[in-house]
N, C-alpha and C positions, 0 to 999 in steps of 0.2 A: 311966795307962792300962796295960793288959796289952800285951806285945810282940805285934806282928802281923808275919807274914812274907809277903812278896809274891815269887814266883818267876817272873821274866820269861823266856819261852821263845818258841820259834818253829819252824816246820817246815823252815827252810833257813837258811843264812848269808845275810848281806847284807841283812836285814830292818831293821837299825837297833837290834837288841836291847840292845847295850852302851850306845848313847847314851841310849836310854829309860830303862834302869836307872840309869845313873849320874845323869842329871839329875833323875829322879824322886826319888832319895835326897836330892839336894841341895834340891829343892823342899819336901820334907817336913821337912828340917832348917831351912828358911827359915820354916816354919810353927811352929817350936818343939818339934819332935819330934826326940829324939836318933836318929840313923839309922846303920846299918851297911850298906855296900855289900859284898856277898859275891861274889866271882868264882869261879863253878863251871864256866866254859867250859874244856874240856880242850884246846882248840885254842890257838892264839896269842892271848894276852890283849889283847883290844881295850880293855878297861876301863883298864888301866894306861896304855896309849899314848894314849887320847884325853884322859885327865886329866893326863897328864904326872908320873905318880907311880911312884916306885920303892919296891916293898914292903920293909919292915924285916924281915918273916918271912913264912912261909907256913902254910896249914892242914896241908899234908903234914908240915912240920917239927913242928908240934904233935902230930899223930898218932904220930909216930915217936918222941916222947918227948924230942926235943932242945931244944924251946922250950915254954914255957907260953903260954896264950892272951893274957896281957898283952903278951907280947914278939912277937907275929905280927900285931897290929892296927896298921895305919898311919894316921897322920894324912892326912885328904884334903881337897880344896878345899871351901870353904863350911862348914867345921865337921864334916863327916862323917867316919866312920871307915871304913877299907877292910881287908878280910880277903881275901887271894889264896889260891886253891887251890894253885897252884904246880905246876911241871912234873912232880913226882914223883907227883902224885895218882893219875894214870892208872894207874901202876905198882902202886898199892895196890889190886889188884883186889878182894880180899876183906879185910874187917877181921876180925881175931881178937876174941873176946868182950871181951878186956881193951882193945883199941883202940876197939871200938864203945862201950864204957862211958865210955872217955875222951873220945870225941868227943861223946857225949850230955851229959856233965858239962860240957863246954866250951860246948855250945849252951844248957844251962840258965843258966850264967854269962852269956852273951850275952843271954838273955831278961831277966835281972834288971838289965841295964845299959841296954838299947836300947828305944826305943818301937817301931821298925821295923827289919826286916831285908830289904833289897831285894837279890835274888840274880839275877845274870845266868847262866843255865843253857843251855848249849849243847844241840844236837840229840842228841848222844851223851853219856849220863851213865854214868860208870863205877859199879860196884857199890859202890865205896868211898864214894860220896856219896849213895847211894840213901837211907840213913837220913835225911839232911837233906831231900831232896827229898819223901820221904813225910810229913815233919813240917810242910810248908808250910801256912799258913792259906788261901792264894790262889795260884792260878796264873794269870798274866797273859799270854795268848797273843797273839803279834803276827802280823799279816798286812798286805798291801797291796792296793790295788784291782785289781791285775793278775790276770786270770782264772787264768793258770797257777800263781799263788801260792796260790789258794784250795784247791786239792787238797793242797797241803802243810799249809795251816793246818788242814784238816779232819783230816789225819793227827795233827797236833800236838795238836788237841782230843781225839782218841780216845785218844792216848798219855797225855795228862793225866788223862783220866778213869779209865784203868786204874791209872796210878802213884798218883794222889792221890784215892782214892774219898771221902775225907773233906773235901776242900778245896773252896772255892769256886772257880769257873772264870769268868774274864771275858775280854773280848776288846777289843784296841786295834788300830785300823786306822791304819798309818803311811803317811806320804808322800801324803797325799790333796791333791787341788787344792781342795776345798770340803767343808764339813761335811756337806752332802747326800750327797756320794760315800761319805764315811765311813759314814753311816748306812745307805745302800743296801747297801753291802758287808757290814756287819754283819748286816743283815736276812737276806740271802741265805745267809750262813754259819750263822746261827742256825736258818734254816729246815732246812738240811742236818742240823744237829746233832739237831734235834727228831725229824726223820724217821728218822735212821740210828742214832743214839746215844741217843735218848730223853734227851737231856740239854739244859736250857736254860742258854744262855751269857749272861751279863750284859754288857751293852755298856758299857765304861768310857769310852770316847771315842775321838777321832781326833787325829792330829797331821799338820799340813801340811807339804808339801814346802817346804823353806826352805834357801837358800844359806848361812845363817849356820852350819848344821851343819858344812859342808865347811870354812868359814873358821876355826871354832873347832877343828875336827880338825887342821888344818894348823898350828895353833899349839899343839896339845897342851893345850887348856884347855877347861873345861866351858862349854857353851853359855849356861847360865842365868847364868853370873857374867860371861862376856865379851860376850854380846849379850842382855842381860836384857829388852829390849823387842821382840826378834824374835817372829815368829809362832810359831816352834817353842818358845821359852821360855814364851810365854802359853799355849800348848796343854798343855805339861807342867805348869804351875802349875794349870791347871784340872783336869787328871787327878789331881794330888796332893789337891785338895779332896775327891775321891771317898772318900778315906780319913781325911783330916785332920778332916773335919767329920761323920763318921759313925761315932759311938762303937759302934754296934750291931755293926760288923764286927770290933771288937776284943774278942772275948769270951773271950780266953784259951784258945782251942783248942789252940794250940801248947803251952802248959804242960801240959795234960792228956795230949797224946800223948807228949811228951818223958818225962814222969814214968814213964808206963806202959812206954815203951821202955827207959828207964834201968833200971827195976826187972828187966825181963826180961834185959837184958844182964848185970846184976850177978849175977842168979841163974845165967845160963849160965856165967859166969867162975868 
């Protein structure tokens, strides 16, 4: 299959973005797909904390030429690989044509190695990683049922539509008390999106509130591996089936966009 990239984002902190991204990558790996978990959160890295992983290198080190891609990818739990953006990434506000070509070349190498790239993308994305964000095949926007969060979710969908005009946009409702609550929340937000953004948002599914998440977090371990029968784990596995069993979603859009961007970057350099 062609590599398919899913960038997980949300309108505010505290939505469970890192937990969803990390466990989704593990679930896809369990389905037999080589998965890379990409940390593009420029704040404090929740991904590394919740998985108890210390990175061997960072994306910012690769961009600076200090390390190659092979030396910055870290072994993660459940067979996944992890690529951390690193604290220096925010300081690389603008990439030179040479750095951009270097980044895109690395992304093409990733594409040839992995089936899925799952990225944890914070609300604030530096210009240095916009090339990666724009190359996403799908943006998975998170929200919760709380009314105050829906406004932020709408803003996230609007931003996703502007940043990723060629990407599929889907929605996941986290911390629900029932599947009906998740569906109703998605219907309300999709109605707003159709009315004001003229955009149809696919409903990926919902994830129940579960104490297993906090328990696994306190142990710095993945929920799917520590509490595999928890409701959270079951919901994440169900989410993963959206992509694992749907070959129509994996049409190589990432490959075409990266090739075009790389040609442009090389020409500019």
